[in-house]
Backbone as ProteinMPNN parsed JSONL, in Angstrom:
{"seq_chain_A": "MKDKFPYLGNEVLITEEMCDLNEHMNVLYYAQIFEDEFPFYASLGFSSNYFEKGFSFFTLEMNIRYLKEMRKGEIALPGFRYFAVKPKLIHYGGVIFNKAGEACAISENVLIHVDMNTRKSCEMNEETIAHLNEMLEDHASTGDLDFDLRLKI", "coords_chain_A": {"N_chain_A": [[15.222, -19.563, -21.281], [12.801, -19.601, -22.521], [12.981, -20.572, -25.13], [12.814, -23.284, -24.859], [10.244, -24.021, -24.821], [8.146, -24.924, -27.093], [5.606, -24.095, -27.974], [4.219, -21.034, -27.982], [1.905, -19.022, -26.353], [-0.723, -16.534, -26.36], [-0.009, -13.131, -25.575], [-0.786, -11.655, -22.427], [-2.163, -8.9, -20.905], [-1.699, -7.763, -17.684], [-4.257, -6.744, -15.694], [-5.868, -4.355, -13.482], [-8.111, -5.566, -12.397], [-7.341, -8.182, -12.284], [-5.675, -8.344, -10.194], [-4.923, -8.807, -6.691], [-5.381, -8.036, -3.164], [-2.736, -7.854, -2.443], [-1.605, -6.529, -4.457], [-0.659, -7.868, -6.683], [-0.896, -10.29, -9.374], [-3.655, -12.392, -8.934], [-3.909, -15.81, -7.892], [-5.889, -17.23, -9.251], [-5.9, -16.173, -11.827], [-3.459, -16.94, -12.916], [-3.893, -19.673, -13.279], [-5.999, -19.437, -15.102], [-4.736, -18.241, -17.337], [-3.007, -20.325, -18.067], [-4.914, -22.255, -18.746], [-6.407, -21.149, -20.822], [-5.367, -21.615, -23.308], [-6.406, -22.875, -25.817], [-5.651, -23.286, -28.575], [-3.206, -24.604, -28.21], [-4.036, -27.078, -27.176], [-5.454, -27.952, -29.386], [-3.339, -28.439, -31.085], [-2.59, -30.92, -30.348], [-4.291, -32.482, -31.682], [-6.793, -32.577, -30.783], [-9.461, -31.59, -31.611], [-12.765, -30.154, -32.105], [-13.914, -32.116, -33.632], [-12.671, -34.438, -32.732], [-13.767, -34.644, -30.177], [-16.423, -34.934, -30.852], [-16.413, -37.524, -31.649], [-16.667, -38.839, -29.329], [-14.735, -38.767, -27.305], [-12.583, -37.432, -24.747], [-10.572, -35.443, -22.504], [-9.729, -35.491, -19.095], [-8.594, -33.527, -16.398], [-6.302, -34.798, -14.16], [-4.445, -34.002, -12.306], [-2.991, -30.952, -11.226], [-0.361, -28.697, -10.914], [0.904, -25.716, -9.754], [3.605, -23.566, -9.614], [4.698, -20.64, -8.117], [6.914, -18.238, -9.001], [7.815, -15.619, -9.376], [6.367, -12.56, -8.716], [3.665, -11.12, -10.586], [2.593, -8.038, -11.762], [0.139, -5.384, -12.053], [-0.124, -4.026, -15.296], [2.021, -5.382, -16.354], [3.156, -7.756, -18.837], [2.112, -11.009, -19.495], [3.337, -14.007, -20.807], [2.513, -17.065, -21.936], [4.098, -20.247, -22.337], [4.318, -23.553, -23.711], [4.819, -27.123, -23.337], [5.237, -30.625, -24.041], [5.773, -33.319, -21.797], [5.611, -36.083, -21.265], [4.066, -39.071, -22.537], [1.635, -41.568, -22.306], [-0.377, -44.51, -23.043], [-2.944, -43.85, -21.935], [-2.511, -41.431, -20.724], [-1.362, -37.997, -20.503], [1.328, -35.878, -19.887], [1.981, -32.629, -19.445], [3.155, -29.231, -19.592], [3.536, -25.772, -18.639], [4.984, -22.479, -18.798], [4.784, -19.263, -17.475], [6.006, -16.384, -18.747], [7.562, -13.19, -18.143], [7.854, -9.925, -19.72], [10.604, -9.555, -19.852], [11.478, -12.094, -20.208], [11.726, -13.716, -18.026], [10.923, -16.506, -15.978], [7.88, -16.669, -14.403], [5.908, -18.278, -13.378], [5.285, -21.777, -13.117], [3.582, -24.455, -14.531], [2.305, -27.727, -14.221], [0.6, -30.471, -15.641], [-1.453, -33.37, -15.544], [-3.227, -35.312, -17.692], [-6.023, -37.431, -18.342], [-7.217, -39.753, -20.705], [-10.523, -40.104, -21.834], [-13.421, -42.023, -22.431], [-16.294, -40.682, -23.393], [-18.814, -41.779, -23.485], [-18.92, -43.787, -21.599], [-17.702, -42.514, -19.556], [-15.32, -43.259, -18.489], [-11.816, -44.012, -18.147], [-9.775, -44.62, -21.018], [-7.654, -46.068, -23.53], [-5.866, -44.055, -25.887], [-6.212, -43.932, -29.459], [-4.016, -45.606, -31.84], [-3.058, -43.875, -33.839], [-3.351, -41.329, -32.692], [-1.642, -41.569, -30.463], [0.785, -41.951, -31.81], [1.034, -39.466, -33.096], [1.227, -37.775, -30.835], [3.596, -38.759, -29.711], [5.428, -38.012, -31.685], [5.261, -35.224, -31.432], [6.151, -35.002, -28.808], [8.81, -35.861, -29.069], [9.751, -33.812, -30.728], [9.405, -31.593, -29.022], [11.107, -32.321, -26.908], [13.514, -32.064, -28.182], [14.244, -29.453, -27.923], [15.788, -29.145, -25.737], [17.015, -29.79, -22.355], [14.979, -29.21, -19.473], [14.98, -26.332, -17.293], [14.295, -26.769, -14.732], [13.079, -29.028, -12.186], [10.701, -31.614, -12.731], [7.652, -32.14, -11.03], [5.43, -33.75, -11.152], [4.563, -37.019, -12.325], [4.07, -39.592, -14.804]], "CA_chain_A": [[14.404, -20.754, -21.081], [11.629, -19.513, -23.383], [13.185, -21.371, -26.335], [12.57, -24.695, -24.544], [8.799, -24.201, -24.838], [7.881, -24.733, -28.515], [4.335, -23.43, -28.268], [3.999, -19.8, -27.222], [0.526, -18.571, -26.419], [-0.979, -15.11, -26.543], [0.355, -12.235, -24.48], [-1.899, -11.207, -21.602], [-1.873, -7.714, -20.105], [-2.22, -7.898, -16.32], [-5.103, -5.587, -15.385], [-6.173, -4.129, -12.064], [-9.12, -6.553, -11.996], [-6.671, -9.466, -12.097], [-4.791, -8.232, -9.035], [-5.561, -8.959, -5.387], [-5.014, -7.042, -2.153], [-1.279, -7.755, -2.397], [-1.251, -5.759, -5.648], [-0.084, -8.695, -7.742], [-1.907, -11.12, -10.003], [-4.265, -13.418, -8.101], [-3.623, -17.173, -8.358], [-6.937, -17.625, -10.182], [-5.571, -15.748, -13.188], [-2.374, -17.785, -13.416], [-4.554, -20.884, -13.782], [-6.778, -19.082, -16.291], [-3.811, -18.055, -18.458], [-2.567, -21.654, -18.497], [-6.039, -23.016, -19.298], [-7.035, -20.478, -21.968], [-4.622, -21.868, -24.543], [-7.037, -23.935, -26.592], [-4.862, -23.669, -29.759], [-2.213, -25.595, -27.79], [-4.723, -28.369, -27.114], [-5.777, -28.335, -30.766], [-2.121, -28.963, -31.696], [-2.565, -32.341, -30.012], [-5.242, -33.162, -32.551], [-8.043, -32.678, -30.032], [-10.393, -30.584, -32.105], [-14.163, -30.495, -31.82], [-14.167, -33.373, -34.325], [-12.231, -35.515, -31.836], [-14.753, -34.739, -29.1], [-17.664, -35.454, -31.45], [-16.258, -38.979, -31.727], [-16.979, -39.394, -28.014], [-13.57, -38.835, -26.421], [-12.128, -36.172, -24.165], [-9.544, -35.547, -21.473], [-9.999, -34.888, -17.794], [-7.385, -33.214, -15.644], [-6.148, -35.59, -12.935], [-3.647, -33.256, -11.333], [-2.395, -29.702, -11.7], [0.538, -28.107, -9.926], [1.436, -24.419, -10.179], [4.624, -22.961, -8.756], [4.786, -19.202, -8.317], [8.329, -17.923, -8.863], [8.03, -14.177, -9.384], [5.05, -11.942, -8.811], [3.319, -10.33, -11.76], [1.822, -6.898, -11.282], [-0.655, -4.614, -13.012], [0.621, -3.39, -16.368], [3.004, -6.295, -16.935], [2.694, -8.69, -19.865], [2.35, -12.433, -19.231], [3.411, -14.786, -22.034], [2.613, -18.497, -21.63], [4.722, -21.186, -23.263], [3.916, -24.908, -23.361], [5.657, -28.237, -23.794], [4.872, -31.958, -23.58], [6.835, -33.979, -21.036], [5.504, -37.541, -21.366], [2.812, -39.61, -23.059], [1.353, -42.998, -22.157], [-1.614, -44.779, -23.786], [-4.11, -43.178, -21.37], [-2.116, -40.229, -19.989], [-0.48, -36.97, -21.058], [1.952, -34.982, -18.899], [2.46, -31.443, -20.145], [3.268, -28.101, -18.693], [3.743, -24.454, -19.207], [5.643, -21.446, -18.01], [4.398, -17.886, -17.791], [7.167, -15.502, -18.781], [7.297, -11.761, -18.222], [8.412, -9.322, -20.936], [12.059, -9.736, -19.809], [11.777, -13.498, -20.451], [11.895, -14.426, -16.759], [9.839, -17.411, -15.615], [7.128, -16.179, -13.243], [5.123, -19.396, -12.844], [5.404, -23.052, -13.818], [2.418, -25.321, -14.35], [2.36, -29.094, -14.74], [-0.716, -31.094, -15.679], [-1.616, -34.744, -15.991], [-4.551, -35.523, -18.268], [-6.379, -38.815, -18.637], [-8.1, -39.903, -21.856], [-11.807, -40.603, -21.353], [-14.533, -42.348, -23.321], [-17.386, -39.896, -22.82], [-20.023, -42.593, -23.394], [-18.877, -44.522, -20.338], [-17.058, -41.603, -18.609], [-14.21, -44.015, -17.896], [-10.569, -43.868, -18.886], [-9.507, -45.58, -22.087], [-6.444, -45.749, -24.28], [-5.99, -43.305, -27.131], [-5.944, -44.8, -30.609], [-2.607, -45.651, -32.246], [-2.749, -42.673, -34.618], [-3.205, -40.222, -31.74], [-0.414, -41.801, -29.688], [1.914, -41.702, -32.712], [1.116, -38.007, -33.253], [1.723, -37.218, -29.573], [5.004, -39.13, -29.561], [6.187, -37.135, -32.589], [5.327, -33.902, -30.8], [6.994, -35.159, -27.622], [10.185, -35.89, -29.549], [10.049, -32.46, -31.196], [9.519, -30.72, -27.846], [12.307, -32.719, -26.164], [14.702, -31.637, -28.934], [14.589, -28.07, -27.562], [16.763, -29.204, -24.65], [16.57, -30.126, -21.007], [14.311, -28.15, -18.716], [15.774, -25.635, -16.28], [13.666, -27.046, -13.435], [12.658, -30.423, -12.014], [9.273, -31.896, -12.8], [7.104, -32.669, -9.785], [4.441, -34.765, -11.466], [5.052, -38.118, -13.154], [3.067, -40.567, -15.255]], "C_chain_A": [[13.214, -20.755, -22.038], [11.757, -20.409, -24.621], [12.967, -22.867, -26.107], [11.075, -25.029, -24.496], [8.297, -23.881, -26.246], [6.573, -24.04, -28.851], [4.215, -22.207, -27.379], [2.57, -19.343, -27.446], [0.428, -17.079, -26.659], [-0.542, -14.319, -25.321], [-0.907, -11.781, -23.75], [-1.432, -9.999, -20.792], [-2.502, -7.898, -18.732], [-2.965, -6.609, -15.969], [-5.331, -5.479, -13.884], [-7.162, -5.17, -11.546], [-8.502, -7.921, -11.716], [-5.825, -9.488, -10.828], [-5.582, -8.315, -7.726], [-5.087, -7.869, -4.427], [-3.507, -6.867, -2.009], [-0.711, -6.996, -3.597], [-0.425, -6.549, -6.653], [-1.178, -9.626, -8.259], [-2.352, -12.239, -9.064], [-4.039, -14.795, -8.73], [-4.654, -17.666, -9.373], [-6.548, -17.306, -11.619], [-4.361, -16.482, -13.76], [-2.996, -19.04, -14.031], [-5.328, -20.585, -15.06], [-5.871, -18.899, -17.51], [-3.329, -19.406, -18.972], [-3.695, -22.415, -19.199], [-6.639, -22.415, -20.557], [-6.365, -20.78, -23.294], [-5.199, -23.046, -25.329], [-6.304, -24.25, -27.897], [-3.764, -24.685, -29.425], [-2.85, -26.978, -27.752], [-5.078, -28.861, -28.511], [-4.551, -28.912, -31.465], [-1.942, -30.453, -31.396], [-3.409, -33.162, -30.987], [-6.596, -33.293, -31.887], [-8.964, -31.526, -30.394], [-11.812, -30.986, -31.721], [-14.536, -31.806, -32.495], [-13.789, -34.572, -33.451], [-13.271, -35.737, -30.727], [-16.091, -35.263, -29.608], [-17.616, -36.963, -31.597], [-16.456, -39.645, -30.366], [-15.817, -39.505, -27.05], [-13.203, -37.445, -25.909], [-10.987, -36.465, -23.201], [-10.035, -34.88, -20.214], [-8.66, -34.606, -17.129], [-7.382, -34.053, -14.369], [-5.416, -34.798, -11.857], [-3.069, -32.028, -12.009], [-1.555, -29.135, -10.572], [1.053, -26.796, -10.504], [2.43, -23.946, -9.141], [4.726, -21.485, -9.126], [6.211, -18.767, -7.994], [8.595, -16.428, -8.701], [6.674, -13.52, -9.56], [4.906, -11.16, -10.109], [2.355, -9.255, -11.293], [1.102, -6.205, -12.429], [0.26, -3.914, -14.016], [1.675, -4.277, -17.003], [2.329, -7.185, -17.983], [3.084, -10.102, -19.451], [2.329, -13.163, -20.569], [3.55, -16.26, -21.669], [3.298, -19.271, -22.74], [4.445, -22.594, -22.78], [4.83, -25.945, -23.983], [5.084, -29.542, -23.24], [6.052, -32.587, -22.873], [6.809, -35.494, -21.199], [4.117, -37.919, -21.884], [2.779, -41.1, -22.767], [0.009, -43.254, -22.828], [-2.873, -44.086, -23.25], [-3.794, -41.788, -20.808], [-1.232, -39.288, -20.801], [0.025, -36.121, -19.898], [2.518, -33.815, -19.698], [2.574, -30.312, -19.142], [3.502, -26.815, -19.435], [4.49, -23.567, -18.243], [5.039, -20.119, -18.432], [5.654, -17.039, -17.651], [6.71, -14.054, -18.709], [7.987, -11.226, -19.47], [9.929, -9.492, -21.011], [12.463, -11.188, -20.06], [12.005, -14.307, -19.191], [10.683, -15.32, -16.504], [9.181, -16.907, -14.336], [6.296, -17.276, -12.595], [5.342, -20.612, -13.733], [4.16, -23.877, -13.507], [2.724, -26.695, -14.938], [0.962, -29.677, -14.644], [-0.61, -32.542, -16.119], [-3.067, -34.89, -16.432], [-4.769, -37.007, -18.489], [-7.399, -38.824, -19.772], [-9.373, -40.616, -21.412], [-12.758, -40.888, -22.513], [-15.754, -41.67, -22.711], [-18.704, -40.672, -22.756], [-20.089, -43.342, -22.076], [-18.344, -43.66, -19.192], [-15.998, -42.344, -17.791], [-12.976, -43.826, -18.767], [-10.452, -44.961, -19.939], [-8.243, -45.14, -22.812], [-6.79, -44.924, -25.516], [-5.717, -44.263, -28.282], [-4.483, -44.656, -31.043], [-2.187, -44.397, -33.001], [-2.511, -41.473, -33.691], [-1.917, -40.37, -30.939], [0.813, -41.532, -30.55], [2.123, -40.201, -32.902], [1.702, -37.364, -31.991], [3.193, -37.546, -29.35], [5.909, -38.321, -30.486], [6.349, -35.751, -31.972], [6.226, -33.939, -29.576], [8.469, -35.141, -28.016], [10.631, -34.5, -30.013], [10.268, -31.515, -30.014], [10.785, -31.038, -27.052], [13.582, -32.245, -26.863], [15.109, -30.197, -28.613], [15.555, -28.015, -26.389], [16.144, -29.542, -23.315], [15.92, -28.916, -20.335], [15.259, -27.55, -17.683], [15.193, -25.809, -14.875], [13.286, -28.522, -13.399], [11.154, -30.522, -12.134], [8.831, -32.505, -11.484], [6.108, -33.787, -10.026], [5.056, -35.802, -12.396], [3.862, -38.936, -13.646], [3.782, -41.869, -15.547]], "O_chain_A": [[12.673, -21.82, -22.336], [10.76, -20.944, -25.105], [12.938, -23.638, -27.067], [10.684, -26.153, -24.179], [8.05, -22.719, -26.57], [6.453, -23.449, -29.925], [4.119, -22.33, -26.158], [2.088, -19.283, -28.577], [1.382, -16.443, -27.108], [-0.684, -14.77, -24.184], [-1.951, -11.553, -24.361], [-0.429, -10.067, -20.082], [-3.7, -8.16, -18.625], [-2.381, -5.526, -15.949], [-5.025, -6.398, -13.124], [-7.069, -5.606, -10.399], [-9.083, -8.728, -10.99], [-5.318, -10.539, -10.435], [-6.753, -7.942, -7.668], [-4.464, -6.893, -4.845], [-3.05, -5.84, -1.508], [0.503, -6.841, -3.733], [0.396, -5.99, -7.379], [-2.248, -9.737, -7.661], [-1.527, -12.94, -8.477], [-3.986, -14.925, -9.953], [-4.316, -18.444, -10.265], [-6.835, -18.085, -12.529], [-4.255, -16.628, -14.978], [-2.669, -19.422, -15.155], [-5.318, -21.385, -15.996], [-6.208, -19.357, -18.602], [-3.251, -19.613, -20.183], [-3.439, -23.146, -20.156], [-7.324, -23.12, -21.297], [-6.773, -20.235, -24.32], [-4.551, -24.082, -25.481], [-6.326, -25.408, -28.312], [-3.427, -25.53, -30.255], [-2.266, -27.945, -28.242], [-5.009, -30.059, -28.785], [-4.683, -29.771, -32.337], [-1.227, -31.156, -32.11], [-3.253, -34.378, -31.094], [-7.456, -34.033, -32.365], [-9.209, -30.619, -29.598], [-12.031, -32.024, -31.096], [-15.386, -32.539, -31.988], [-14.487, -35.585, -33.431], [-13.605, -36.873, -30.391], [-16.809, -35.954, -28.884], [-18.658, -37.615, -31.663], [-16.419, -40.871, -30.26], [-15.892, -40.253, -26.075], [-13.476, -36.43, -26.55], [-10.507, -37.594, -23.104], [-10.68, -33.833, -20.259], [-7.707, -35.369, -17.287], [-8.338, -34.023, -13.594], [-5.719, -34.902, -10.668], [-2.709, -32.048, -13.186], [-1.983, -29.098, -9.419], [1.577, -26.769, -11.617], [2.141, -23.925, -7.945], [4.826, -21.132, -10.301], [6.668, -18.907, -6.859], [9.5, -16.03, -7.969], [5.915, -13.886, -10.457], [5.87, -10.62, -10.652], [1.424, -9.519, -10.532], [1.41, -6.411, -13.603], [1.265, -3.303, -13.653], [2.176, -3.96, -18.081], [1.108, -7.34, -18.006], [4.235, -10.363, -19.101], [1.418, -12.968, -21.373], [4.588, -16.67, -21.149], [3.107, -18.993, -23.924], [4.344, -22.825, -21.575], [5.507, -25.707, -24.984], [4.528, -29.58, -22.143], [7.198, -32.417, -23.29], [7.862, -36.127, -21.265], [3.14, -37.194, -21.696], [3.769, -41.805, -22.957], [-0.691, -42.296, -23.156], [-3.774, -43.768, -24.026], [-4.709, -41.046, -20.453], [-0.462, -39.715, -21.661], [-0.748, -35.699, -19.038], [3.417, -33.987, -20.521], [2.143, -30.428, -17.995], [3.642, -26.77, -20.658], [4.613, -23.855, -17.052], [4.809, -19.885, -19.619], [6.278, -16.985, -16.592], [5.612, -13.719, -19.153], [8.632, -11.981, -20.197], [10.488, -9.565, -22.105], [13.654, -11.493, -20.121], [12.43, -15.46, -19.264], [9.55, -14.93, -16.784], [9.843, -16.738, -13.312], [6.008, -17.214, -11.4], [5.555, -20.49, -14.939], [3.744, -23.979, -12.353], [3.321, -26.811, -16.009], [0.23, -29.414, -13.69], [0.217, -32.892, -16.961], [-4.001, -34.634, -15.671], [-3.833, -37.75, -18.783], [-8.323, -38.011, -19.8], [-9.311, -41.615, -20.697], [-12.878, -40.096, -23.448], [-16.196, -42.048, -21.626], [-19.62, -40.264, -22.042], [-21.164, -43.517, -21.501], [-18.498, -44.002, -18.02], [-15.807, -42.102, -16.599], [-13.072, -43.522, -19.956], [-10.958, -46.071, -19.773], [-7.823, -43.987, -22.717], [-7.86, -45.075, -26.106], [-5.064, -45.29, -28.098], [-3.803, -43.704, -30.662], [-1.071, -43.91, -32.817], [-1.575, -40.701, -33.894], [-1.183, -39.399, -30.758], [1.784, -40.946, -30.071], [3.256, -39.72, -32.872], [2.577, -36.503, -32.082], [3.951, -36.71, -28.859], [7.032, -37.982, -30.114], [7.438, -35.177, -31.988], [6.984, -32.999, -29.336], [9.281, -34.481, -27.367], [11.748, -34.069, -29.726], [11.214, -30.727, -30.012], [11.462, -30.127, -26.575], [14.611, -32.047, -26.216], [16.2, -29.766, -28.989], [16.087, -26.95, -26.077], [14.924, -29.577, -23.159], [16.27, -27.767, -20.602], [16.219, -28.192, -17.257], [15.556, -25.085, -13.948], [13.185, -29.18, -14.434], [10.421, -29.634, -11.699], [9.559, -33.299, -10.888], [5.959, -34.677, -9.189], [5.965, -35.493, -13.166], [2.805, -38.977, -13.017], [3.147, -42.846, -15.944]]}, "name": "protein", "num_of_chains": 1, "seq": "MKDKFPYLGNEVLITEEMCDLNEHMNVLYYAQIFEDEFPFYASLGFSSNYFEKGFSFFTLEMNIRYLKEMRKGEIALPGFRYFAVKPKLIHYGGVIFNKAGEACAISENVLIHVDMNTRKSCEMNEETIAHLNEMLEDHASTGDLDFDLRLKI"}
């Protein structure tokens, strides 16, 4: 399934500090691994220059499914993919894989484009939407997902 996620992030070593009383990684760290992939967001074209123009994205919804526990000493590898784009919305997700390539967690996110001057939603410009649609097509070419999506836009 890893080959269906075109953007692979950085490997993360699960440390004792990341584990809870159940001796597996605490849910907080799954979310952190998914959120720490700023190069993935930059691939969208959302660099500091984009934000300096007065636009950003807010998360509307996030869903994480925990499939297989991750324990101290294991390596977590996040992979990401776009699922859908609309003029104001992006639906993307990620999977955390273990070293054996097994999916341990699935995350889905819906983002809304925001004009930071008014702090209200607004449509992305045509150039940004065209770029996102190209990436969406590229990501979809890796094949169908091995799981159902729960979020929709």
